[in-house]
N, C-alpha and C positions, 0 to 999 in steps of 0.2 A: 554759340559763339566759338569759332575756332581760335586756338592759341595763335598769337602773333607769329607770322612767318611760316605757318603751316598751310601749304596750298590746299585748296578744296579737293583737287583730284587725288591727293594722297589719302585723305580721309575716305573718299569714295572707294578707292582701290582696296583699302583695308577692310571695308564692309562687304566687299563682293562675295567672299566665301559664304558668309551667313545669309546673304540675300539669295544666293544660288541654292543653298540648303533649304531655305523656307519655300522657295519656288518648287523644288523637287518634292518636298513633303506634300504640297498641294497636288501636284501632278500625279505622283504615285497613288495618292488616296483616291483621286478621281478616275484615273485611267488604268491602274495596275502597272506592273513592272514591264511586261512585254510590250504593251501599247504605249508606254511613256516614251516620248521622243525628246532627245536632248535639245533639239531646236526649240521645242515649246518651253522646256525648262529655262533655257537661256533667254528666250524672249520674255518670259514672265519675270525673270530676274533683272532684265534690262541690260544684258550683256550679250556679246556675240558668242557664237558656238565655239569659236577659237579661244575666246577668253575663258569660257567654261573649262576647256581642256587644260588650261594653265593650272587649274586647281584640282581637277578630277580626271584621271586618265580613262576611266570606264564608268558605265552606268552602275556597276556593282560597287565601285568605290564611292560613288555618290550616295547610293543607298546606305552603305555603312556609315557615312558621315551623317546622314539624316538620323539614323538610329543613335549614334554616339553623341551628337551635338544638339539635336532638336527634341529627342524623346527621352533618352537615358538620364539626362540631368534631373528630370521630374521624378523618375523612379529612384534616383540616388537620394533625393531629398526625403522620399518616403522611407527608404531604407534607413536613413539617418534617424528619422523620427521613431522607427521601430526600435533601433538599438538604444536610443536615449530615453525611451518612455519609462517612467518610474512606477506607474500605477498598475492597476489590475488589467488583465487581458481584455475584459469587456470594454473598458475605456479605449484601449489601444485599437481594437477591432472597429469600434465606431469611428474613431479618428481616421484610420487608414481607409475605411470604406468611403468616407466623405472626400478624402483627398484623391482617391482613385477616380471617383465620379467627376470631380472637378477637372482633372487632367483630360478625361475622355470627352467632357463637354467643351473644353477650351481648345484642344488640338484635334486635327483630323486623324486621330489614332485609329479609329474604327475602320476607315478605308484601308489603312495600311495593314491592319490585322487581317482583314478580308483578303487583301492581296497576297500576304504571306501564306495564308492557308490555301488559297486557290492556286498559287503558282509554285509552291514548294517542290513539287515533283519535277518540274522542268528547270527550276532555279533553286536547287537545294541550299545554295549559299545564303539565300534570303532567310530561310528557316534557321540556319546555323547561326547567323549573326543575331537574329531576333531572340533565339534561345539563349545564346551565350551572354549577350549584352544586357538583356532585359529579364526574360522569363526565369532563367535559372537563378539569377541573383535575387530577384524579388521573392521567388518561392523559397529559397534557402533562408532568407532573412525572416520570413513569416514562420517557416518551420521551426527555426531556432527559438522564436518568441513563444510559440505554442508549447514547445518542449520545456522551456523554462517555466511556463505557467503550470504545466503538469507537475514539474518538480516542486512547485510551491503549493500544490494541492488545489489549484483553481480549475483545471481542465480534466475531464474524465480520461481514463486510459484509452489508448487508441494510437494509430499511426499519425504522428504530428504532421507529416508531409501530406497525408490524405486530408487531414483537417484543413491544411493550408489551401489545397485545391478546392475543397468545399466552400471555403471562404470567398474565393474569387470567381467561381464558376458562373453564378448568375450574372455578374457583370459581363463576362465574355459572351454568354448567350444573348444578353440584351444588346450588346454591340453588334453581334452578327445579325440579330433580328433587324436592328435599325438599318444596317448597311445592305441587307439582302431583300427584306420584305417590305419595309416602309416605302421604298421608291416605287413599288408596284401596288400601293394602296393599303397595306396593312396598317392597323392602328399602332402607333408607336408607344413605347414604354417611357415613363419618366425615370431615367436611370438613377439619379440621386434618390428618388423615393423608393425605387426597387431595392437599392442597396440598404437603405434604412430599414425597410421591412424585413429583408433577408437577414440582416445582422441580429435583429431582435428574435427572429425565429431560430436562427442558428444557436444563439446563446442559450436558449431554453434547453437544448439538448447537449450542448457542449460543456457547460459549467457543472461543477460538482455541487452537491447540496450546500456545502460550506460556503462556496463562492456566491451562491444565490442568497444566502442569509444576510 
């Protein structure tokens, strides 16, 4: 129910940027960056191409908005959970693995990851935005958490940044597998199950004997 006196078209106009971003996320994931057409994005969002240009001057601007508004908030929630987690690192890694799997299952992130990897040479700005807004921040947060766990005596000596990469690597491989090989007939992986099994295997070698006790 709209508030009294608020015309419907005003509410519709206010929603347009988010509708355009949602449409762009879907088209980028399906077509890639070079093949994505602004006409198709506008049509999916239910606006004219001219209306799209009122909000986004270029396709690069639209991609940045997709990262910042459709994907990054999910990673920010995970970063907040990392910073606020009071318990042992084993519980934190299980929690974050589950949340990452949920995001990858709910949003077409995999298609965008494939797009960034495949088109980074021709469109380096894609990789720069993806790294600066998502990868670097998430990796730094996890690295800090592992370094703190080392200081508490929970995690074995080693490069905490390398441990952070080890933590997320199977998810990345699973996503690339799903986006590249499943469409041509390969057997898919259950990504949440993959991460659950990976975390238990990782913890066996990551934790100190005291943490295992």
